[in-house]
VOGU-3710 file (C-alpha; in Angstrom, 3 decimals, decimal comma):
1> msavleelap> 79,539/65,709/-21,232  79,772/68,806/-23,919  79,461/65,638/-26,620  76,318/64,480/-25,082  74,872/67,745/-24,818  75,956/68,337/-28,329  73,901/65,046/-29,461  70,853/66,381/-27,519  70,722/69,727/-29,457  68,656/69,556/-32,708
11> prdavadama> 70,049/69,745/-36,067  71,209/73,171/-37,278  69,351/72,914/-40,449  66,107/72,177/-37,938  66,778/75,250/-36,322  67,158/77,537/-39,283  64,140/76,202/-40,562  61,942/76,884/-37,258  63,733/80,410/-37,373  62,021/81,074/-40,772
21> pqpeasfehr> 58,622/82,785/-40,605  55,654/80,594/-40,317  52,769/80,732/-43,043  49,792/83,109/-42,058  47,740/80,195/-42,940  48,781/78,262/-39,718  46,947/80,828/-37,648  44,001/81,662/-39,944  41,657/80,039/-37,252  41,620/80,974/-33,616
31> prvsgkflya> 41,632/77,949/-31,023  38,374/76,873/-29,942  36,935/74,283/-27,599  35,451/71,147/-29,166  34,097/68,866/-26,413  37,126/67,693/-24,586  39,588/68,899/-26,956  40,881/72,107/-28,600  40,657/72,742/-32,489  42,116/75,256/-34,590
41> gdaklwvrgv> 39,650/75,234/-37,857  38,888/71,463/-38,675  42,296/70,510/-37,126  42,741/69,126/-33,626  45,245/71,365/-31,576  47,382/69,305/-29,376  49,237/71,725/-26,985  52,843/70,894/-26,762  53,765/73,682/-24,590  56,590/74,910/-22,237
51> tygsfgeqpd> 56,415/77,922/-19,769  58,261/80,989/-20,433  59,606/83,080/-17,630  59,278/84,872/-15,379  62,356/86,831/-16,018  64,380/89,567/-14,147  65,050/93,204/-15,316  65,486/93,167/-19,026  66,788/95,821/-21,518  63,471/96,591/-23,124
61> gdgyppaaql> 61,754/97,142/-19,750  58,860/94,925/-20,464  59,852/91,757/-18,517  60,947/89,784/-21,692  64,273/89,022/-23,203  65,511/91,104/-26,108  64,438/89,967/-29,771  67,539/87,843/-30,532  67,157/85,998/-27,503  63,420/85,429/-28,248
71> dadfaamran> 64,068/84,247/-31,744  66,682/81,912/-30,585  64,426/80,408/-27,906  61,707/80,294/-30,062  63,565/78,856/-32,982  64,642/75,957/-30,422  61,343/75,271/-29,208  59,944/74,878/-32,802  62,908/72,544/-33,397  61,731/70,343/-30,608
81> ginalrcytl> 58,326/69,849/-31,415  57,005/72,587/-29,330  53,769/74,764/-30,283  52,837/76,673/-27,423  54,504/78,773/-24,342  52,900/80,113/-21,281  53,562/83,519/-20,084  52,895/84,440/-16,539  52,806/88,176/-17,042  51,171/90,449/-19,857
91> pprrlldrsq> 53,540/89,747/-22,817  54,383/92,676/-25,244  53,143/93,076/-28,637  56,620/92,047/-29,740  56,547/88,581/-28,232  53,125/87,674/-29,483  54,375/88,850/-33,202  57,562/86,631/-32,889  55,479/83,692/-31,559  53,252/83,787/-34,696
101> qhglrvmvgl> 56,364/84,056/-36,831  57,651/81,074/-35,236  54,535/78,958/-35,138  53,898/79,194/-31,383  50,711/80,059/-29,688  50,804/81,839/-26,437  48,757/81,193/-23,296  48,611/84,815/-21,895  48,853/85,200/-18,082  47,044/88,262/-16,726
111> aweqhiafld> 48,972/88,843/-13,414  47,562/90,698/-10,474  47,779/90,926/-6,759  46,418/87,360/-6,100  48,828/86,736/-3,239  47,223/89,250/-0,713  44,016/89,448/0,700  42,587/91,562/-2,308  38,852/91,759/-1,571  39,667/93,282/1,865
121> epgradaivq> 40,865/96,793/0,645  38,075/99,128/-0,823  38,330/99,644/-4,658  40,928/97,009/-5,036  38,811/94,264/-6,546  37,230/96,872/-9,008  40,855/97,941/-9,919  41,958/94,720/-10,636  38,922/93,863/-12,849  39,634/97,057/-14,691
131> rvgedarrca> 43,191/96,371/-15,386  42,541/92,813/-16,349  40,229/93,960/-18,946  42,609/96,658/-20,085  45,432/93,913/-20,231  43,060/91,784/-22,527  42,614/94,653/-24,740  45,974/94,892/-25,566  46,161/91,325/-26,871  42,647/91,028/-27,975
141> ghpallcyav> 42,378/89,299/-31,445  46,092/88,541/-31,983  46,661/85,397/-34,052  49,184/83,972/-31,736  46,748/83,925/-28,830  45,757/80,603/-27,486  44,009/81,445/-24,376  44,080/84,047/-21,425  44,565/82,902/-17,635  42,932/85,143/-15,347
151> gneipasivr> 44,667/83,637/-12,440  47,315/81,302/-11,349  47,047/79,331/-7,963  45,261/81,767/-5,811  46,975/80,666/-2,356  44,670/78,413/-0,611  45,142/80,499/2,640  43,841/83,323/0,779  40,961/81,423/-0,627  40,004/80,202/2,942
161> whgrrrierf> 40,313/83,893/4,309  37,624/85,320/1,839  35,678/82,184/1,427  35,208/79,965/-1,831  31,977/81,566/-3,165  33,497/84,821/-3,012  36,599/83,888/-4,823  34,486/81,938/-7,423  32,321/85,077/-7,930  35,506/87,266/-8,498
171> ierlysavka> 36,928/85,012/-10,951  33,809/85,075/-12,904  34,067/88,811/-12,943  37,650/88,660/-14,269  36,372/86,230/-17,061  33,468/88,507/-18,018  35,975/91,457/-18,201  38,267/89,628/-20,714  35,176/88,136/-22,846  34,090/91,918/-23,034
181> edpaalvtyv> 37,245/92,701/-24,748  37,982/89,657/-26,620  34,575/87,803/-26,908  36,293/84,948/-29,327  39,050/84,206/-27,031  39,351/81,202/-24,617  39,577/82,184/-20,933  40,673/79,850/-18,198  41,815/79,905/-14,626  44,933/77,990/-13,384
191> nfptteylql> 44,106/75,911/-10,340  46,099/73,427/-8,401  45,271/70,610/-5,991  45,156/73,096/-2,785  41,995/74,604/-3,993  40,564/71,974/-6,156  37,562/72,718/-4,569  36,743/75,974/-6,558  33,693/75,499/-8,929  34,141/77,486/-11,895
201> pfldlfcfnv> 31,888/76,037/-14,879  31,811/79,139/-16,849  35,494/78,655/-17,733  36,004/77,604/-21,570  38,711/74,933/-20,496  39,951/73,491/-16,998  43,591/74,079/-16,350  45,614/72,382/-13,498  49,114/72,752/-12,292  50,141/69,232/-10,833
211> yledrerlea> 53,717/68,044/-9,574  53,618/64,243/-8,613  56,772/62,177/-9,267  55,128/58,944/-9,092  53,466/57,608/-12,495  50,585/55,775/-10,983  49,529/58,549/-8,507  49,715/61,020/-11,541  47,640/58,842/-13,659  45,095/58,196/-10,819
221> ylarlqnqag> 44,882/62,299/-10,072  44,432/63,055/-14,055  41,430/60,616/-13,967  40,066/62,481/-11,155  40,628/65,815/-12,680  38,798/64,808/-15,819  35,693/63,858/-14,217  35,717/67,357/-12,537  36,310/68,933/-15,830  33,289/67,188/-17,193
231> ekpllmaeig> 32,750/68,195/-20,762  35,525/70,717/-20,955  39,019/70,066/-22,172  41,581/69,491/-19,360  45,024/71,200/-19,683  47,861/70,580/-17,745  49,434/74,146/-17,310  52,543/72,865/-15,176  54,240/69,744/-14,948  57,811/69,281/-14,437
241> ldsrrnglek> 60,746/68,022/-12,029  63,702/69,760/-10,616  66,959/68,460/-12,115  69,190/69,924/-9,230  67,771/67,767/-6,652  67,030/64,890/-8,897  69,619/64,762/-11,365  69,259/65,405/-15,325  68,637/61,667/-16,162  65,697/61,281/-13,501
251> qaeslewqvr> 64,293/64,944/-14,885  64,274/63,377/-18,373  62,778/59,962/-17,500  60,093/61,703/-15,420  59,143/64,357/-17,858  58,577/61,628/-20,902  56,083/59,774/-18,635  54,593/62,626/-17,297  54,014/64,157/-21,042  52,767/60,765/-22,152
261> safasgcagt> 50,502/60,038/-19,022  48,798/63,317/-19,615  47,920/62,898/-23,230  47,209/59,220/-22,762  44,351/60,082/-20,058  42,634/62,490/-22,544  44,439/66,076/-21,895  44,291/68,485/-24,616  47,689/69,419/-23,581  50,598/70,036/-21,435
271> fvfawtdewh> 53,089/72,922/-20,570  56,269/71,755/-19,116  57,777/73,912/-16,688  60,085/75,408/-17,648  61,879/76,283/-21,000  64,975/77,464/-19,103  66,248/77,331/-15,462  66,531/81,073/-15,768  63,538/82,061/-13,360  62,555/85,037/-11,279
281> rggfpiddwd> 60,263/85,376/-8,622  59,106/88,717/-7,392  62,258/90,278/-9,125  64,472/87,840/-7,411  66,527/85,319/-9,280  65,518/81,664/-8,288  69,157/79,818/-7,917  68,420/76,741/-5,895  65,641/75,498/-8,734  66,452/73,747/-11,877
291> fglvardrtp> 63,183/72,907/-13,831  64,176/73,967/-17,126  64,487/72,015/-20,428  67,836/74,102/-20,984  70,105/75,687/-18,630  70,351/79,144/-17,888  73,061/79,461/-20,906  70,486/77,677/-23,097  72,459/74,533/-23,041  69,985/71,563/-23,554
301> kpalaavrra> 69,436/69,010/-20,895  68,476/65,579/-21,628  64,891/66,474/-20,799  64,870/68,228/-23,713  65,266/65,258/-25,947  62,924/63,259/-23,775  60,237/66,034/-24,243  60,864/66,196/-28,055  60,229/62,272/-28,288  57,210/62,471/-26,320
311> yselpfpant> 55,683/65,474/-28,054  56,433/63,640/-31,559  53,968/60,796/-30,512  50,660/61,931/-29,667  48,506/61,044/-27,858  49,774/57,736/-27,639  53,440/56,005/-28,382  53,953/55,076/-31,911  55,069/51,397/-31,052  51,676/50,673/-29,259
321> rwpritvvvc> 50,236/47,599/-30,935  46,588/48,416/-31,584  44,054/45,635/-31,568  41,625/45,310/-34,344  38,117/47,056/-33,605  34,802/46,423/-35,179  32,403/49,592/-34,883  28,803/48,697/-35,256  26,051/51,044/-35,772  22,572/49,797/-35,381
331> syngsrtird> 19,827/52,149/-37,270  16,262/51,952/-37,544  15,001/54,818/-39,682  17,921/56,707/-38,668  18,437/58,649/-42,239  17,945/61,993/-40,762  21,154/61,668/-38,860  23,215/58,537/-39,632  25,401/60,490/-42,348  26,864/62,468/-39,620
341> tldglqrlay> 27,946/59,299/-37,921  29,448/57,711/-41,092  31,141/61,012/-41,869  32,335/60,892/-38,263  33,561/57,402/-38,461  35,543/58,101/-41,771  37,481/60,757/-40,066  38,671/58,098/-37,377  42,557/58,184/-36,956  42,562/54,718/-35,871
351> pdfevivvdd> 45,034/52,208/-37,691  42,762/49,084/-37,726  38,896/48,908/-37,733  35,933/48,102/-39,754  32,298/49,301/-39,562  29,262/47,257/-39,791  25,952/49,018/-40,146  22,872/46,984/-39,042  19,927/48,043/-40,710  17,119/46,933/-38,539
361> gstdstaaia> 14,263/46,603/-40,859  14,226/50,485/-41,687  11,407/52,090/-44,034  13,312/55,172/-44,928  16,470/55,603/-46,695  19,018/54,711/-44,153  20,396/51,610/-46,106  20,800/53,700/-49,210  22,751/56,347/-47,300  25,002/53,621/-45,614
371> geydvrlist> 25,733/52,082/-49,340  27,495/55,301/-49,929  29,945/54,540/-47,563  32,896/52,139/-47,361  30,852/49,994/-44,596  29,601/46,528/-44,215  25,826/46,855/-44,410  23,787/43,737/-42,945  19,889/44,353/-43,510  17,635/42,352/-41,173
381> dnrglsaarn> 13,893/42,368/-40,302  12,942/44,716/-37,455  13,902/42,716/-34,429  14,607/45,420/-32,102  18,134/47,090/-30,805  19,308/44,164/-28,852  18,941/41,664/-31,721  20,718/44,217/-34,008  23,701/44,700/-31,549  24,068/40,729/-31,431
391> tgwqqasgei> 24,072/40,793/-35,088  26,849/43,274/-35,007  29,225/41,370/-32,799  28,440/38,014/-34,134  29,824/39,164/-37,664  32,395/41,068/-36,317  36,105/40,521/-37,222  37,629/42,469/-34,473  38,716/41,575/-31,113  37,157/44,500/-29,619
401> vayidddawp> 33,208/45,592/-30,766  32,528/49,209/-30,333  29,072/50,471/-30,352  27,996/54,227/-31,745  24,417/55,192/-32,044  23,070/56,385/-35,502  22,411/59,887/-33,904  25,950/60,281/-32,788  29,628/60,770/-34,354  32,959/60,184/-32,677
411> dphwlhylaw> 35,918/62,050/-31,942  38,933/61,331/-34,273  40,640/59,498/-31,535  37,830/57,882/-30,081  38,768/54,280/-30,484  42,352/55,076/-29,611  41,098/56,116/-26,013  38,693/53,037/-25,918  41,366/50,700/-26,880  44,037/52,164/-24,511
421> riitgdwvgv> 41,775/51,616/-21,688  41,251/47,913/-22,248  44,735/46,976/-23,363  46,252/48,545/-20,306  44,014/46,862/-17,613  41,790/43,953/-16,973  38,522/45,395/-18,550  36,038/43,664/-20,383  34,377/46,994/-21,504  34,902/50,571/-21,688
431> ggpniappgd> 33,013/53,785/-22,313  33,538/57,525/-22,726  31,440/60,562/-22,266  28,770/61,712/-24,715  28,333/65,264/-25,581  25,562/67,251/-27,101  26,801/69,158/-29,882  25,926/73,101/-30,024  23,736/74,369/-32,784  21,121/71,636/-32,726
441> gpiadcvana> 18,445/74,131/-31,900  17,002/75,686/-28,873  14,978/72,642/-27,606  17,920/70,288/-28,164  20,169/72,637/-26,024  17,345/72,562/-23,199  17,364/68,833/-23,508  21,052/68,517/-23,081  20,350/70,370/-19,590  17,306/68,259/-18,970
451> pggpvhvlvs> 17,357/65,027/-16,871  17,078/61,505/-18,431  19,886/61,619/-20,835  22,405/59,013/-21,590  24,837/59,277/-18,700  27,873/57,073/-17,151  27,870/55,699/-13,647  31,166/55,246/-12,116  32,114/53,520/-8,974  35,670/54,920/-9,290
461> dieaehipgc> 37,378/57,755/-11,676  38,049/54,847/-14,188  35,712/52,003/-13,360  32,011/52,167/-14,358  29,033/50,572/-13,221  27,118/51,346/-16,185  28,223/52,978/-19,726  25,697/54,243/-22,212  24,995/52,428/-25,332  25,919/55,141/-27,652
471> nmafrrdala> 29,206/55,047/-26,624  30,564/51,456/-25,372  33,164/48,891/-26,684  33,425/45,429/-25,359  35,693/42,426/-25,713  34,264/40,211/-28,337  34,876/37,081/-26,577  33,309/38,348/-23,341  30,122/39,176/-25,101  30,091/35,669/-26,516
481> aidgfdvryr> 30,724/34,322/-22,870  27,246/35,701/-21,993  25,516/35,014/-25,282  25,388/38,826/-25,909  22,689/41,227/-25,553  19,253/40,073/-24,213  16,598/40,510/-27,073  13,787/41,570/-24,510  15,290/45,185/-24,667  14,131/46,546/-28,120
491> tagddvdicw> 14,840/50,111/-27,740  16,262/50,878/-24,349  17,776/49,298/-21,166  20,239/46,626/-23,108  23,277/48,696/-22,166  22,487/48,503/-18,205  21,668/44,709/-18,742  24,820/43,924/-20,390  26,838/45,868/-18,115  25,416/44,235/-15,162
501> rlqqaggrig> 25,696/40,793/-16,571  29,337/41,275/-17,313  30,007/42,150/-14,012  27,966/39,490/-12,694  30,344/37,181/-14,616  33,330/38,591/-12,618  34,340/41,290/-15,418  35,007/44,923/-14,958  33,978/47,903/-17,011  36,326/50,941/-17,591
511> fhagamdwhh> 35,716/54,450/-18,623  37,988/56,794/-20,260  37,205/60,570/-20,347  39,005/60,937/-23,599  36,717/58,341/-25,656  34,271/61,029/-26,260  31,480/61,298/-28,992  28,866/63,827/-29,858  25,379/62,756/-29,251  22,184/64,742/-30,796
521> rrnslvmywr> 19,452/65,333/-28,195  15,935/65,238/-29,235  14,577/68,440/-30,658  11,025/68,709/-29,472  9,081/68,443/-26,666  7,283/65,530/-27,806  10,108/63,481/-29,013  11,637/64,028/-25,647  8,423/62,992/-23,880  8,551/59,739/-25,878
531> qqkgygkaea> 12,099/59,061/-25,254  11,526/59,465/-21,380  8,391/57,264/-21,514  10,258/54,658/-23,363  12,797/54,838/-20,754  10,329/54,126/-18,020  9,565/50,991/-19,900  13,011/49,898/-20,029  13,370/50,558/-16,325  10,109/48,138/-15,880
541> lleqkwpery> 11,723/45,519/-18,062  15,126/45,868/-16,357  13,092/45,283/-12,916  11,562/42,111/-13,921  14,912/40,715/-14,543  16,942/42,406/-11,692  14,401/42,841/-9,075  16,867/42,678/-6,369  18,601/45,935/-7,516  15,155/47,986/-7,071
551> naaghlawrg> 13,951/49,288/-4,012  10,669/49,056/-2,692  9,389/52,354/-4,631  10,535/51,061/-7,888  14,082/52,960/-8,075  17,339/51,585/-9,049  19,965/51,868/-6,454  23,239/52,451/-8,112  26,449/51,549/-6,286  28,405/54,460/-8,131
561> qlygrgftlp> 27,778/57,908/-8,920  26,079/59,460/-11,967  28,159/61,864/-14,274  26,514/64,113/-16,877  24,614/67,199/-17,244  20,667/67,956/-16,412  20,350/66,380/-12,898  17,540/67,589/-10,945  19,237/67,538/-7,422  17,628/67,616/-4,061
571> ipsgrsrvyg> 17,060/70,904/-2,491  20,306/71,442/-0,308  19,937/70,763/3,098  23,024/71,956/4,506  26,374/73,778/3,508  29,101/72,081/1,583  32,342/71,627/3,115  35,966/71,859/2,138  38,360/69,255/3,374  41,450/71,508/4,099
581> gvwgsaayqs> 43,195/70,209/6,783  44,399/71,653/9,997  44,683/75,489/9,269  44,072/74,726/5,719  47,470/72,978/5,417  46,193/69,789/3,474  47,929/69,278/0,057  44,968/68,159/-1,671  41,543/69,781/-0,404  38,157/68,564/-1,788
591> lyqpapltll> 34,570/69,882/-1,506  32,462/67,559/0,046  28,454/67,855/-0,129  26,392/66,907/2,811  24,088/64,054/2,148  20,763/65,550/1,488  17,638/64,904/3,718  15,602/61,862/2,800  12,592/64,160/2,994  13,994/66,419/0,333
601> qlplmpewyl> 15,080/63,640/-2,039  11,481/62,308/-2,395  10,382/64,757/-4,769  13,109/63,705/-7,059  11,138/60,466/-7,529  8,634/59,676/-10,670  6,246/58,353/-7,863  6,110/61,567/-6,181  3,487/62,626/-8,520  1,381/59,675/-7,269
611> vigglaalll> 1,723/61,298/-3,742  0,236/64,655/-5,343  -2,404/62,709/-6,870  -3,469/61,122/-3,888  -3,453/64,433/-1,773  -5,541/66,160/-4,553  -8,082/63,242/-4,330  -8,271/63,817/-0,472  -9,203/67,509/-1,162  -11,945/66,424/-3,519
621> lglswppllw> -13,326/64,125/-0,728  -13,296/67,083/1,239  -16,443/68,024/-0,511  -17,958/65,085/1,284  -16,108/65,456/4,593  -14,870/68,922/5,110  -11,887/68,064/7,887  -10,057/66,495/4,566  -9,750/70,042/3,134  -6,962/70,574/5,410
631> awpllalaaa> -4,936/68,544/3,248  -4,354/71,632/1,060  -1,155/72,826/3,123  0,357/69,395/2,204  -0,628/69,419/-1,366  1,186/73,037/-1,572  4,162/71,669/-0,136  4,124/68,318/-2,162  3,722/70,323/-5,576  6,251/73,001/-4,240
641> gplvqaaiaa> 9,018/70,445/-4,125  9,364/69,524/-7,764  8,646/73,031/-8,648  11,583/74,441/-6,624  13,961/71,554/-7,475  12,767/72,359/-11,404  13,697/75,877/-10,911  17,057/75,548/-9,162  18,238/73,167/-11,937  17,049/75,287/-14,675
651> tqarfpipar> 19,118/78,177/-13,111  22,270/76,148/-13,305  21,973/75,147/-16,884  24,883/75,935/-19,275  24,337/76,682/-22,674  27,242/76,462/-25,451  26,390/79,837/-26,961  25,409/82,579/-24,682  21,889/83,922/-24,795  21,814/87,555/-26,935
661> stgermrrwg> 18,878/89,037/-24,962  16,919/88,702/-21,900  14,073/87,308/-23,567  16,299/84,153/-24,940  17,656/83,893/-21,565  14,096/83,583/-20,234  12,828/81,171/-22,866  15,727/78,894/-22,080  15,106/78,930/-18,510  11,478/78,244/-18,952
671> ltflmhlmqp> 11,925/75,232/-21,353  14,428/73,650/-19,252  12,473/73,994/-16,214  9,256/72,403/-18,032  11,683/69,544/-19,148  12,492/69,007/-15,448  8,909/68,730/-14,613  8,122/66,547/-17,637  10,825/63,836/-17,451  9,553/62,303/-14,138
681> marligrleh> 6,127/62,471/-15,249  6,853/60,444/-18,545  8,969/57,978/-16,772  6,301/57,313/-14,521  3,795/56,561/-16,936  6,124/54,343/-18,962  6,663/52,559/-15,371  3,220/52,125/-14,707  2,036/50,967/-18,052  4,587/48,123/-17,841
691> gltpwrrrgr> 3,965/47,053/-14,180  6,840/48,815/-12,246  4,519/50,025/-9,355  5,236/50,677/-5,719  2,232/48,196/-5,425  3,857/45,402/-7,408  4,408/41,958/-5,899  8,145/40,733/-5,976  9,337/37,269/-6,981  7,118/34,083/-7,742
701> lakarlrash> 3,932/33,636/-5,562  4,605/30,673/-3,560  2,187/28,899/-1,289  0,762/31,308/1,104  1,720/31,232/4,950  0,626/34,303/6,855  3,376/34,034/9,604  6,886/33,781/9,818  7,985/30,535/10,480  9,859/29,447/13,654
711> atvvwsetwr> 13,552/29,160/13,713  14,782/26,324/11,757  17,865/24,236/11,814  20,295/22,384/9,354  22,629/19,925/10,305  25,764/19,780/8,196  28,533/17,093/8,014  30,551/19,262/5,701  32,116/22,727/7,107  31,462/25,794/5,300
721> paeqwievle> 32,282/29,363/6,226  29,258/31,581/7,577  29,623/33,737/4,239  28,949/30,509/2,139  26,111/29,300/4,101  24,521/32,782/3,492  25,307/32,389/-0,474  23,744/29,074/-0,446  20,790/30,018/1,347  20,355/33,150/-1,042
731> aalrqqggvv> 20,829/30,672/-4,192  18,266/28,485/-2,940  15,780/31,335/-2,270  16,310/32,632/-5,765  15,843/29,412/-7,239  12,361/29,133/-5,934  11,681/32,813/-7,690  12,297/34,862/-4,558  13,786/38,459/-4,636  16,714/38,452/-2,124
741> rrgdscdewd> 18,621/41,500/-0,753  21,603/41,203/1,424  21,941/43,195/4,533  24,731/45,895/4,817  27,062/46,269/7,796  24,377/48,135/9,897  21,492/45,836/9,416  20,427/43,184/12,072  19,336/40,694/9,495  21,576/38,877/6,840
751> llllgggfcg> 19,014/38,562/4,045  15,817/40,065/3,240  13,227/38,133/1,158  10,678/40,676/-0,413  7,242/39,733/-1,328  6,509/43,366/-2,436  6,794/46,815/-1,857  4,751/46,668/1,621  6,396/43,573/3,412  9,334/41,131/3,180
761> lelrlaveeh> 10,867/38,519/5,551  14,034/39,088/7,428  16,590/35,935/7,566  19,110/35,817/10,162  21,624/33,129/10,469  23,842/31,456/13,156  26,595/28,709/12,711  27,221/26,596/15,717  30,665/24,593/15,533  30,241/21,202/16,772
771> gggrqlvria> 33,820/19,629/16,075  34,991/17,300/13,232  34,124/19,777/10,582  30,357/19,579/11,564  28,009/22,583/12,185  24,255/23,344/12,890  22,908/26,271/11,023  20,128/28,278/12,813  17,850/30,513/10,616  15,308/32,860/12,323
781> trfhfnpiaa> 12,935/34,734/10,378  10,495/37,835/11,080  8,372/39,994/9,047  9,754/43,189/7,613  7,041/45,699/7,139  7,042/48,839/5,216  6,283/51,495/8,167  5,181/54,124/5,562  2,849/51,673/4,166  1,478/50,588/7,392
791> aagvvllaag> 1,243/53,904/8,924  -0,633/54,821/5,919  -3,063/51,916/5,855  -3,844/52,671/9,730  -4,497/56,511/9,081  -6,735/55,652/5,952  -8,815/53,204/7,987  -9,019/55,738/11,047  -9,980/58,614/8,652  -12,605/56,509/6,863
801> taaalqggwv> -14,174/55,435/10,164  -14,428/59,144/11,618  -15,956/60,301/8,063  -18,669/57,499/8,592  -19,449/58,448/12,261  -19,747/62,171/10,946  -22,005/61,178/7,503  -19,240/61,865/5,055  -20,197/58,474/3,279  -18,474/59,029/0,054
811> aagalaaagf> -15,291/60,183/1,764  -15,662/57,049/4,387  -16,073/54,679/1,560  -13,204/55,840/-0,668  -10,786/56,276/2,586  -11,858/52,735/3,904  -11,347/51,265/0,467  -7,925/52,651/0,251  -6,949/51,574/3,908  -8,311/47,978/3,012
821> aiaiaiqrdc> -6,406/47,955/-0,357  -3,086/48,550/1,605  -4,069/45,966/4,388  -4,734/43,345/1,494  -1,332/44,399/-0,180  0,668/43,936/2,995  -1,266/40,630/3,757  -0,155/39,601/0,045  3,324/40,351/0,480  3,612/38,892/3,725
831> aassgcwaav> 1,993/35,480/2,196  4,110/35,618/-0,867  7,703/35,997/1,103  6,863/33,449/3,713  5,491/30,957/1,240  8,816/31,266/-0,653  10,644/30,783/2,538  8,559/27,712/3,399  9,134/26,154/-0,122  13,018/26,238/0,528
841> aqgawapqpe> 12,925/25,491/4,383  10,985/22,053/3,666  12,784/21,140/0,440  16,235/22,490/-0,385  17,302/22,877/3,427  15,415/19,606/4,831  14,809/21,303/8,380  14,854/19,253/11,317  12,515/20,470/14,478  14,737/22,396/16,603
851> sg> 15,120/20,304/20,046  15,185/22,016/23,388
//
């Protein structure tokens, strides 16, 4: 055994080299957050860490080993590829100094009495805040400082006792106390699964302790944590395995895949728990756990070599076979920002890629700028974004085609993460987050907190329904199989359409949180307005092609959840709840938000502005018929909805650079508030101008029939399952131009044939089995009215009649006209849906009269 351990130890000359003082230049720059990762200067900082301590009573009385032991431990760490250590208690200055000499950065834990009900005792919370600030002052500005941790695993029972909001506010107080002493330092809190629900958006980075001994479960949980971290880096503050219970070889095997899985998931770093088996809690030695990479006498374990191997190959194993990728940049008059894009592509660390720039008929210097770089430039007439994207994949030599916009630039490992997701699963495409860069100006910072930005839609933590076009990659053969992008989408909407078509063809779209790029936001209100209006046009074009994905009001119904910043959320209709298990005993405790009331969601719709306009029109008609003046409370409530929601959203906005004054803070709030009001109005105008209206007709107008047909039957000599009959009927309706929606588990109908936003036709099937594989299929139909439209029509007609009886002729005429317009729309939609069904029933289904 001693011979084996001797082989695991690093070479003696490596230890000697590691013990030599490191150049001061290696600590010239303090660590900083850059999107999902950490940087020191211009170099990405992969945290390859171990935890250190806590120790028992020591000769120096400061809780850490003497100088000789520190030098030996730190030298061995460096010789094994470790560049950071995590301390759980305030380290003395001598530890920080020696860490710097050995090239190690330190995560400083600021310990306090978090294991007790610390908010109950008067004065204790204030004393903790003061003490944490004083401890931070002792370390402030030290070059070896990686970050501060203002807490570590506040027990779930304590959080439950005080309530999560009080704990969140207290942690923010600790964060502010540290920032007051060391403003440039990074500050975090180390969480764990039993208090996963804590909402701490103010932290600089997201840290978690996770112990999972199954690789698949760990990788799934890491993907979940990445989505919770959002645009912040995710750092695993503790991972590990006990060698006493699992054995030395099992510990080594497990730690190697834990480290590799963490970095492959996009983590900024890991801390392996622990450097040594020597470990104390509350001043008492823990002798029945052996989590260390080395034993108590510092004899190396096999796990040390395993961690050294994993840390030497970041973020992916060295023997990975990477596919060739073609990066396509489509540009039309992008000279203002495309240089940032091409500079970023030059910094990519991927081993095998090419860059194609498709200049889509630019009239500025885009082509000249692209000509300065090692790229393949293809110049075409101005044909639109989708045509340019098609040119890119058709000319690509890579088996994967990645797209990035001309106002974005990638992280150096962008292609690695995209390719890793594709080659490790059955994905036809993959995307990643796009993050607004700091320093683009006050309006751009507010736009980053405004709605309507490019966001991803996830149906699980790694599977997407939609990925934005500024950061997406696809297998080239998958694009070829569906003939690429639809050229009708000249400026937007192409990314949504391509995702839906690939999924319709049976493909799956993946997502990787580490595949990030930086994406400039619009830097003026006029540009933001034009962008959102253009997105409204794209939505109208999408609805024309995919009408079944839109509801009656003209809204897209995503299956997944939208991720990103800037959403205008409904006014809360209930308290969020924590799934904690009985007595808070659940190992994984999550936060669940109650579903908002439908009424409170309505003001989020762009069409809500039509409601406000209609109520304002009623008030004007009140000049002719005074009873309509009573509409003013409704108008006030209707207008208050968007205003309140915009105010809440603006309050929750987060900016990369703190405001320097109250005036600047208020300007930011005002701009963000304004954009939350502008965005739905601009979208509405874009939709209306291109036919996406609540009163639009759905599908192709067939021969009108004003009543639903009687039950029809189809006799079949060939047996089919009921699900297949529904599919056959759905296909026949679509072939006739019908817009069809399938019923869900709570609907009494199987298919809904939409004639428009006011009326449709419900179809319900029953299959009779007649032996010998023969079947009789019965199809019953009835009209499906929009209750709001029907009620509005009745009310308007009744109000018009009342106005006429009282001599308010102007109001009577306007109200009656509106009521009749709704009635005509209902009649039109009924005719369209029933006529489409009649064409199917008389042709494709060859119905026979039902016998008694």
